C-alpha positions as a Markdown table, in Angstrom:
| # | Residue | x | y | z |
|---|---|---|---|---|
| 1 | Unk | 102.1 | 133.3 | 114.9 |
| 2 | Unk | 104.0 | 130.2 | 114.0 |
| 3 | Unk | 101.0 | 127.3 | 114.9 |
| 4 | Unk | 98.8 | 129.4 | 112.1 |
| 5 | Unk | 102.0 | 129.1 | 109.5 |
| 6 | Unk | 102.1 | 125.4 | 110.1 |
| 7 | Unk | 98.4 | 124.8 | 110.4 |
| 8 | Unk | 97.9 | 126.3 | 107.0 |
| 9 | Unk | 101.2 | 124.7 | 105.6 |
| 10 | Unk | 99.8 | 121.4 | 106.9 |
| 11 | Unk | 96.0 | 121.5 | 105.5 |
| 12 | Unk | 97.7 | 122.9 | 102.7 |
| 13 | Unk | 99.3 | 120.0 | 101.6 |
| 14 | Unk | 96.5 | 118.1 | 103.2 |
| 15 | Unk | 94.6 | 119.0 | 101.1 |
| 16 | Unk | 96.5 | 119.2 | 97.4 |
| 17 | Unk | 97.3 | 115.5 | 98.6 |
| 18 | Unk | 93.6 | 114.6 | 98.1 |
| 19 | Unk | 93.4 | 116.3 | 94.7 |
| 20 | Unk | 96.5 | 115.3 | 93.8 |
| 21 | Unk | 94.8 | 111.2 | 94.3 |
| 22 | Unk | 91.8 | 112.2 | 92.7 |
| 23 | Unk | 93.0 | 114.0 | 89.7 |
| 24 | Unk | 96.3 | 111.4 | 89.0 |
| 25 | Unk | 94.1 | 108.3 | 88.8 |
| 26 | Unk | 91.1 | 110.0 | 86.9 |
| 27 | Unk | 92.5 | 111.9 | 84.4 |
| 28 | Unk | 96.1 | 113.0 | 84.2 |
| 29 | Unk | 97.6 | 109.8 | 84.1 |
| 30 | Unk | 95.6 | 106.7 | 85.5 |
| 31 | Unk | 96.6 | 103.2 | 85.6 |
| 32 | Unk | 94.0 | 102.4 | 83.2 |
| 33 | Unk | 92.1 | 104.7 | 79.8 |
| 34 | Unk | 89.1 | 106.2 | 81.2 |
| 35 | Unk | 90.4 | 105.8 | 85.0 |
| 36 | Unk | 89.9 | 103.5 | 87.5 |
| 37 | Unk | 89.7 | 102.9 | 91.0 |
| 38 | Unk | 92.6 | 103.6 | 92.0 |
| 39 | Unk | 91.0 | 107.2 | 92.9 |
| 40 | Unk | 89.1 | 105.7 | 95.7 |
| 41 | Unk | 92.9 | 105.6 | 97.6 |
| 42 | Unk | 92.4 | 109.8 | 98.6 |
| 43 | Unk | 89.5 | 108.4 | 100.5 |
| 44 | Unk | 91.7 | 107.9 | 103.7 |
| 45 | Unk | 93.0 | 111.6 | 103.4 |
| 46 | Unk | 89.6 | 112.6 | 104.4 |
| 47 | Unk | 89.6 | 111.3 | 107.6 |
| 48 | Unk | 91.6 | 113.2 | 109.5 |
| 49 | Unk | 91.2 | 116.5 | 107.1 |
| 50 | Unk | 88.1 | 118.3 | 109.4 |
| 51 | Unk | 90.9 | 117.4 | 112.2 |
| 52 | Unk | 93.8 | 119.4 | 110.5 |
| 53 | Unk | 91.6 | 122.0 | 109.6 |
| 54 | Unk | 90.5 | 122.5 | 113.7 |
| 55 | Unk | 94.1 | 122.1 | 114.9 |
| 56 | Unk | 93.6 | 118.9 | 117.3 |
| 57 | Unk | 97.2 | 117.5 | 118.0 |
| 58 | Unk | 95.7 | 114.4 | 118.6 |
| 59 | Unk | 94.9 | 114.7 | 114.6 |
| 60 | Unk | 97.7 | 115.3 | 113.6 |
| 61 | Unk | 99.9 | 113.1 | 115.8 |
| 62 | Unk | 98.0 | 110.2 | 113.9 |
| 63 | Unk | 97.2 | 112.0 | 110.5 |
| 64 | Unk | 101.7 | 111.9 | 110.2 |
| 65 | Unk | 101.2 | 107.9 | 110.3 |
| 66 | Unk | 98.6 | 107.8 | 107.8 |
| 67 | Unk | 100.5 | 110.4 | 105.6 |
| 68 | Unk | 103.4 | 108.3 | 105.5 |
| 69 | Unk | 101.7 | 105.5 | 103.3 |
| 70 | Unk | 101.6 | 108.2 | 100.8 |
| 71 | Unk | 105.0 | 108.8 | 100.6 |
| 72 | Unk | 105.4 | 105.4 | 100.6 |
| 73 | Unk | 103.4 | 105.2 | 97.2 |
| 74 | Unk | 105.3 | 108.1 | 95.6 |
| 75 | Unk | 108.7 | 106.5 | 96.3 |
| 76 | Unk | 107.7 | 103.4 | 94.4 |
| 77 | Unk | 105.9 | 105.0 | 92.0 |
| 78 | Unk | 108.8 | 107.6 | 91.1 |
| 79 | Unk | 111.1 | 104.9 | 91.4 |
| 80 | Unk | 108.9 | 102.5 | 88.7 |
| 81 | Unk | 106.8 | 104.5 | 86.3 |
| 82 | Unk | 108.2 | 106.9 | 83.4 |
| 83 | Unk | 106.7 | 110.1 | 82.3 |
| 84 | Unk | 104.0 | 112.0 | 83.9 |
| 85 | Unk | 103.5 | 109.4 | 86.5 |
| 86 | Unk | 107.1 | 110.1 | 88.3 |
| 87 | Unk | 106.9 | 114.1 | 88.3 |
| 88 | Unk | 103.1 | 113.2 | 89.9 |
| 89 | Unk | 104.5 | 110.6 | 92.2 |
| 90 | Unk | 107.7 | 113.4 | 92.9 |
| 91 | Unk | 104.9 | 116.3 | 94.0 |
| 92 | Unk | 102.8 | 113.8 | 96.3 |
| 93 | Unk | 106.1 | 113.0 | 98.3 |
| 94 | Unk | 106.9 | 116.5 | 98.6 |
| 95 | Unk | 103.1 | 117.5 | 99.7 |
| 96 | Unk | 103.8 | 114.0 | 102.4 |
| 97 | Unk | 107.0 | 115.3 | 103.3 |
| 98 | Unk | 105.6 | 119.2 | 103.9 |
| 99 | Unk | 102.9 | 116.9 | 105.5 |
| 100 | Unk | 104.9 | 115.4 | 107.5 |
| 101 | Unk | 107.2 | 118.2 | 109.0 |
| 102 | Unk | 104.4 | 120.7 | 109.8 |
| 103 | Unk | 102.6 | 118.5 | 111.3 |
| 104 | Unk | 105.2 | 117.0 | 113.5 |
| 105 | Unk | 106.6 | 121.4 | 114.0 |
| 106 | Unk | 102.7 | 121.7 | 114.4 |
| 107 | Unk | 102.2 | 119.3 | 117.7 |
| 108 | Unk | 105.9 | 120.6 | 118.8 |
| 109 | Unk | 105.7 | 124.4 | 119.6 |
| 110 | Unk | 101.3 | 123.3 | 120.8 |
| 111 | Unk | 102.7 | 121.9 | 123.4 |
| 112 | Unk | 105.4 | 124.1 | 124.1 |
| 113 | Unk | 103.2 | 126.5 | 124.6 |
| 114 | Unk | 100.8 | 124.4 | 126.7 |
| 115 | Unk | 103.8 | 124.1 | 128.6 |
| 116 | Unk | 104.2 | 120.0 | 128.6 |
| 117 | Unk | 107.2 | 120.0 | 127.5 |
| 118 | Unk | 109.9 | 121.9 | 127.8 |
| 119 | Unk | 111.8 | 124.3 | 126.2 |
| 120 | Unk | 115.1 | 124.1 | 124.0 |
């Protein structure tokens, strides 16, 4: 039950982060009017998507490192931009943190169930 909720949380936050990146750079607040090629920053998020949806522990482990880059981008843009972009960067930060925490807890709980880590 706990692993299902953690997997759901991680999956939803990853998909939401993917759509946020796409919408941000195409319609919500693009750097240039009409959009820019920055929407391509969403493509790396497709790499771990199916592994996360299937609950593969290894994918969760390396996807955390990938999503940390989006967290860093959100922090930089929250600091440097104003208006809608600042709000969108706060959402990016929240989604990134949610994914990292959900993924880390999912890996920990899944490994405890298998018996690889001692119980706390």
